[in-house]
N, C-alpha and C positions, 0 to 999 in steps of 0.2 A: 602586477602581472596577472593575466587571466589564466586560470588553470585549464587543463584539458577538459573539454566537454565530455562527460562520462556517458552521455546518451547521444553521441554524434552519429547521425545516420550515415555520413560518408565513411566513417571508420567501421561501423558494423557491416556496411555493404562491402567494404574492402576485405575484411578478414573473415567473413562467413560465406562459404561457397554454396550452401544449401544443396549438398549432394548426400544422399543416403549412405553411399559408400565411404564418405568422409565425415561421419558424425563425430563431433568433438569427444576426445577421451579425457580432456582436462578443461576445466572452465577458465577461460581467459577473458580479459576486459571486453573484447569486441568479437568474440566468436559464438555468441549466444543467440544469433538471429534465427527466428522460426518462420516468419512470413512477412510479406509487405504488400502494400497496395500503392496507388498513386501518391497518396499524401501521408500515409502512416506505416509504421512497422511494429512488429511484435518480437519481443525478446524474452528469454527466461531470466528471471530476476535474481540478483544476489540476495542472500538471506532467506533462502527457501526452506523454512523450517518444516514445511509440508511439500511433497511433490505436487505439481500443478500450480505453480506460481509464475505468472507471466505479466508483462507490462505492455500496454498499447501506447506507442510513443508517436509524437508528431514529427514528421520530417522537417517541417518548417520550424524555425526557432521562435516559439511563442511560450510565454511563462505559464499559461494554463489553458485548459480547454474552454474557459470563458472567452478566450480570444479567438476561437475558431472561426474561420471564414464560413459564412453561411452556405456557400456553394459546396463546401466539403462536409456538411452536416450528415447527409444521407450515407455517405461513404463511412464516416466515423461510426454512426449508429449501426450500420450493417456489420462492420467489423467487431464492434462491441458485442452485439448479439451473437455473432458467429463464435467468438471466443468463449462466451459463456456456455453456449451449447456444447461445443466440442470438449471443453474441460469437464463438464458433467458426464459426457459420454466416456471419456478415457479414464477418469479417476472416479471409480465406482463409490457409491455411498457418500459422495461429497456434494457440496454446493458452493458456488463462488461467492465470496465477499468482494465487492467491487468498490474501489475508493480512489479518490484523488485529493491530494493536498495542494490546492490551487494557489498560485502566486506566493509560495512559501519559501522559495529559494532553498529547497531541501536537499540539493546535491551540490557538491563542490564544483567550482568552475561555472560553466554556462548552464543555468537551469533550463529545462525543456519540458513542456507539457507531457505528462505521462499518467496513465490510468492503470491501477493495480487490479489484478484478478488473483485471488488467493483461495485455493480449494481447501475447504474445511469440513470436518464431520461435526456431529453433535450440535447442529444449528437449530436452536429453538428460541422462542421468545424469552424464556427465562434465562438461558445461557447468554444470549445477546445483551440483555439489559444488565445482567451481572457483570459481563465483560466490559461494557461501556462504563458503568459506574466504578468498577475497580480501577480502570485505567485513568478516569478522571480524578479519583481519590489519590492514586499514586503521584499524579502530577500536581496535586493541590490546586486544580483548576477552579477559579472563582475567588481564591484567596489572594488579595492584592498586596497585603503587607502584614507584618507581624511585629509587635512591639514587646520587648522583654527587658525589664529593668531599665526603662527609659530610653532604650536604643531601638530604633525602627529598622527593620530588615525588609528589603524589597526583593532580594534574590531568592528564587524559588528553592534553591538548594539549601540556603540558610533557613528559610521558613520550614522546609521539610525536616531539617535536622532538629530545630527547636521543638516542633510539634511531636516529634518522635521521642525526644530525650527528656523533655520537661514534664514531670508527672503532675504538677500542680497547675491546672489549666487557668486558675484565677490569676496567675502571674503573667499570663500571655493575653495581649489585646490584639484581636484580629480585625483587619479591615476586609470586608467581603465575607463570603461563606462558601463552603464546599459545594460545588455544582454536582448535580446529577443529570441524568439524561434529559429530563423535561426542561432543564435550564439552558441547554445548548441548542436544542432543535429550533428550527425556524419554520415559517410558513412556505418557504420555497418548496415547490413540488419536485419530487424525484423524477417523474416522467417528463418534465420540461427541461431537464438538464441536457446540455450545458448552456443553451441560449438564454435561459432565465437568469443566468449569472453574468450576462454580458455587461450590465450596468456597473458591476463592481470594478471593471477595468479602470474607470475614471478615478476611483478612490484608491486603487491598488490594494484593496482589502483582501487579505488571504481568506480562504474558505476551506472547508472539508466537505466533500461529497462522499456519502457512505450508503451503498445499496446492498440489500440482502433480499432473499426470497420472501422474508417476513416483512410486509410493508410497514407495520407499526414501528419497526426498529430501524428502518431506513431513515436517513436524515441528511440535511444540509445545514451546516453551522457556520456562522461568521465569527465565532469566538476565537481568540488568539490562543490556540493550543499548540504546544511544541510539536515538531515534525514526528512522523512515524506513528501517529496516534492510531491510524487504521491498522497498521501492522501489530501494534500492541493489543488492540481490541481483538483482532483475529486470533492471535495466539491465546488470549485469555478465554475465548469462546471454546476452543477445543481442549486446552490443557488447563482445566479449571479446578483441579485438586492436587494434593501432594503426590498421590499415587500415580496419576497420569504424568505429572512432571518428572517423577523419578524414572518411570518407564521411558519417557522421552529422552532423558539424559543417558540412560543405559543403551537405548537403541542407536543413538547417535555418537556413542563413545566420547562424551564430552567430559573434559577434565578442566576444572576451574583453576586458573592462575591469577585471575583478577576478580574480586568479589563484586565489582561494579559493572560487570558485563550483563547484558540482557539478551535472552534468546531471540527476541523479535527485532533487535537492531542489526541491520545487514552489515554494519561496520564491524560488529563483534563476532558474528558467525555467518559464513557464506553457505554452508551445507551443500558442498559441491556435488555429492552423490545425488541429491534431490534435483539439482539443476540439470545434471546430465540425463537423469531419468525423464524429466519433463520434456527436454528437447527431443529425446529419442522417441518417446511414446506419441507425442503430438506430431512429429515428423512423419512417422509411419501411418498414423491414423488419417492425417490430412491427405497424404499421398494416395492411400487406398480408397478413401471414401469421398473425398471432396475436390481433389486436384482438377479433374476434368470438368466437373460441374461449375467450378468458380474460376476457371482459367482466364476468362475474358471479362470477369466482373471486377470493375475498378482496377484492372490490370493486376489481379491477385497472383502472387508468386510465392511458392513454398518449395519444399524439398522434392527433388527428382530422384 
């Protein structure tokens, strides 16, 4: 049985009326639409640990933007650049981290190409590299297997548990090694995205596209890294020490009932307040400054 498409254009179009007088007071599965063009639409994303988190989604059911029709490329790039600009205008002192987990089947039901924009503060080369390496380390990326007392373990959770709990490293035989940033980046150029990834369609190889204002820390990787890597990196960029994390927990009134939850996993925390703030601020900003200017461009439609 196929589960409901959580990024269904038809359902977002049905349940979001795009009227300023009817801005949502509660986040529902399909009432988070902000704008749309001929071939794409924009929604406020679940798991908004920061205000200013949106996703650019394909109306056509394709597994990644590597599958984009070439005739829609200009429209896609225009909307991508437009979102980046208005997010920086609305959410002061932030910059967008832009990423896609292509062909990863990262949502339940029918997966659909979607590009994340997450507004963050404290974006620097040092913070970005630390965040990437911290996320790779937590995921044990690059370690293929672990042998302990003659038993070989391939499951990442088993490997992580052994490496965390066994003090005598000589008793553990590792296959592979812990990757860092330089181990995952490729020669694929950020500025040629997404058409430069079109050849991956034949192999169905998943990829991660990650773009930041700091070019040296932007990357495309073909390494098989578990989903939501971009979200984890983004969280680690801004909340990179215990004091900031404690303040984050306090500000969001978070109470732990399960020690295995992660702040960056949208399934664990929705952050409804930030979702509603994102919709409201972008709705009024677009209506005031851009609605008339872009009304006829790619049939752009947003809040009235």
